[in-house]
LUMKEVEX-786819 format. One record per residue (C-alpha): residue in one letter; x, y, z. Coordinates in steps of 0.25 Angstrom, whole numbers, padded with zeros to 4 digits, always signed. Layout:
BEGIN
AXYZ...
# end
This chain:
BEGIN
X+0000+0000+0000X+0006+0014-0004X+0007+0025+0006X-0004+0033-0001X-0014+0020+0000X-0010+0019+0015X-0013+0034+0017X-0027+0033+0009X-0031+0021+0018X-0027+0028+0031X-0035+0040+0027X-0047+0031+0023X-0046+0024+0036X-0046+0036+0045X-0057+0043+0037X-0070+0042+0044X-0084+0042+0037X-0093+0052+0042X-0106+0056+0036X-0103+0047+0024X-0090+0055+0021X-0076+0051+0024X-0069+0061+0033X-0055+0062+0039X-0052+0071+0050X-0041+0081+0048X-0033+0076+0060X-0033+0062+0054X-0028+0067+0041X-0016+0074+0048X-0013+0061+0056X-0013+0053+0043X-0004+0063+0037X+0006+0062+0048X+0005+0047+0050X+0007+0044+0035X+0016+0055+0031X+0006+0060+0021X+0003+0074+0017X-0010+0081+0022X-0013+0084+0007X-0012+0070+0003X-0021+0066+0014X-0031+0076+0009X-0030+0071-0005X-0033+0057-0001X-0045+0061+0007X-0050+0069-0005X-0048+0057-0014X-0056+0048-0004X-0067+0058-0001X-0062+0060+0014X-0065+0073+0020X-0055+0079+0030X-0063+0084+0042X-0060+0092+0054X-0048+0099+0047X-0040+0106+0056X-0031+0115+0047X-0038+0116+0034X-0028+0107+0028X-0039+0098+0022X-0050+0105+0014
# end
């Protein structure tokens, strides 16, 4: 499994389905970025590609 596939799987695992939509808290996105050495922009792109909304954004990094 490639690093990108691992990152995608980890994001999908941590995303929660709320009101029929997948969501990932900003704090979780930051943690994944640090844990896996991925950039926040890359995490944002993957979330966009998989229809996962970043919620509870602390700094406006994810729009």
